[in-house]
N, C-alpha and C positions, 0 to 999 in steps of 0.2 A: 233297686229295692228301694221304694221310700221308707225313712228311718224317722220315727216318732219323737225320740228322745237318747238320751244317754244316761248311763249312770256315773253316779258321783265319781271323780279322778279318774274319767276316762277321757281321752285324746277326743274331740267331739268337733273339731272346727281348724281353719286355716285361713289367713289372709296375706295376701301380697303386699307389702309397702315397698312404693316407689316413689322417686320422686317425677316421673312420667307416666302417670295413671293412662293415658291412651296409649301409650307405646306397649304397656303391659297385657291392657285390654285388647290389642289387636292381636299380641303374640299368643294368648292364650285361648282366645275365641278361635282361632287359626288354627292352634295345636289338637286343641280337645273339641270345639265345637259349640263353646260356651255361648251363652248369651251374657254380653259384658253388661256393665253397670257397678253400682259401690256393690253389689252381690254379684257373684257370678251363677247364673242358673243353667240347668241342663233339662229341657223339657219341663220349663217353669217351676222347679225345685232347686232349692240353695244349694250350692256345692262347695263355695270358696268366696271369700269377701278381695276387697280391693280399697287398700288405704293408702293417701299420702305421704311422701316421705322426705328426709331434707335432702336438698338439693346438694349433687356430686357424691353422694351413698348410693352404693350399688344396689339394686333391688334386693329383696330377701321374703322366703317365705315364713311365717309366725305359725305356729301350731298352738295350740288352745286346750287348757284340761278342763274337764266340767268341774263347777265347784256348786253346791248347794247355795253357799251363802260366798260372794267374792272377799269380803272381809275376813272369812274363816279362812279360805284358802290362801292370803297373804298371810296371818297368821301362823298358817301351817309353815311355810315356805321358810318363813323368817326364825322359827324354831328349828326346823331341820339344818341352816345354816346359810340358806339361800339371802336374795335381796331383793327389794323393792325398787322398779324403775318408776312405775306410774301409776299411785294408788287407785283403789277399785273408785269406779267413777261409772255414770249411765251411759249408755249406747243408744238410746233412744229408749223405745218400745222393748227394743229386740232382748236386752238385758243388762247386765253389768259388767264391766272388765277392768282387770288387773294387768301392768307388766311385770313380771320378775324374771329373776336367776337363779339358776341353783348355784350349790358352791362351788361349782368350777365355772362359771359365768355365763352358761349356756342359757340365752333368753327364750320364755315362752310366757304365755300368758293363761289368764285364769279366766272361766267363762261361767258365769249365772245367768241361767236361763230366764227370759221374758215371754215375748211373742216367739222367739228362736231359741231352740236347744242346740242348735249346731248344724252339722251339713243334714239335709234332709234326703240324701240320695247316696248310696253304698251298694258293694257288692256288684259292680257293672263298670263298663270302661267309662272313662274321662270322670271318676270318681275319685276320692281320696281312699286308701287304702292301708295306708300304713304310715305311723310315725314313729320316729325312733331319736334317740339322744346318742350324740354321736362327741364321744370324749376321749381323753388321752388317761384317764384315772377310773377304772371299772371299779375300783374299791369306794372311792366318795361319792360315785354314782348310786350306786348300790345303797349305801348308807343315806344319801340325802332323799332319795326317792323312797327309800322304805318308811323313813320319817314323816317325810312331808304326805305321801298319799298312801303308805302301807302294801306298796307294789313291791314284788320280792321277783329273785333273778331266776332265770329256769335256762340251760344251756342245753343244746342239741347240735351235732356235727353233720352239718349239709353237704361236705365235700370234705377230702380226704385234708385234716389238718386246720379246716377252717369250720369256727363255732358259729353256731346262729344263737343268739342271746334273747330271750323273750322278756318283758316283763307281765307279771299274773298277779290277778287277786283273786282268791277263791276259784281256783282253777280257770279263772277268765283271762286267757290273754287280752292284754291293752295296749301293747306298743312293744318297742325293740330298745335295745341297746346296743350300740356300736361302736369297737374300742379302737381306736387310730393308732397305726403304725409306720412304719418307714416310707409307706408308700404316700402318706400327708407328708406336704412342706412342713418344715419345723414352723414351729408358731401358731398354726391352725389352730384357732380358738375354738372350745368346745360348742357345738350348737345344736338345734334340732333339725331332722330331715324330714320331710315330705315325701310319699311316694302315692304315686296317681295309677290306677288299674289301666292298661288300654289295651284294644284288641288285638294289634298286631306292633310290637317291639321295632321290628325293622320298618315300618311304613312310618311310626311316629317319632323315628330317629331322622328320617328322610324329609319329613316335613316341618322338624324342629332346625334342621340347618337352614332349610327353604326360608324360613322366617328369622335369619339371622342368630340362630344359637349355636351352641357347639355339644360336641360327646365328651364328657368327662373321664368316664367309665364303661367299659362295655361296647356291645352289648355281651352280657355273662349269662351264661346259659348254666342255671341252677335246679336243684331238683323243684322249686316252688314256681318256676318258671324263666324266661326271658328277661332280664335285668338289665338298665342302663342309669347312670347319671347322669343328667344332663344341665346344660345353663341355659339362661333364657338370653335374650338381646341386651338387657340390663346388667348380668351378671348374676342374677338368682338362680340359685342350684334347686333341683329339685329330681327325685327318682321317676321312673315309671316302668312298669311290669308287664306283661304277656303272660298272664299264669297257664300254669300246666294243667293239663287235662285232669289230672288226679284232684288237683286243688278244685278247678269247677264241678267237679261231679258231685264234691262233698255239697255243692250247693242243690242238687236235684233231690 
């Protein structure tokens, strides 16, 4: 499905930062069938970005939240107790961006639309379908994102004893919140995570391994589908999900 734009304060874009853009391009084009470049494309539609990173650092996905004005988004982050890592700046005709962190240090971007509002494809395999904040401190995250973006928290139980936490604005779901526990290594920093829809989770896992990646969690059978947390060949982590028939039926 082609996407024309995003409401303010909505996750809208993801870019992969790496010291080896050529290696990342080979991995993700091999995994998802994307056409590589500074902007990964799927059937001519922008689906993700690719940025050069610092030598010696592992690759990482960076998620962006849409902003009417990048400077205003920065001010809201600061007012909520966050930090600015890279001030608002032009990214050519595509838009303006800023790099910020929430009150727990989770890094994300702000995106002000120019010629591009964000990902141009969604609700189909090989596209971003979910972003979530992963943190140790649920209360601090709720306070920060509520103040910065007016997001509210909503919980539901997806399995016995397992909560699924969503961010929503005016009854519109915009993303998720995952609270770390003893299953995570001590000292794991708060971060954002991106998940991509896939047609076949098992086949995607097998292809990830063929390309030099790894499986960190899963596959898990959840009410929403078959999910796995993967790592690419450069250490960048991301989720993949084969959505359940019940979820897919809502698109019909």
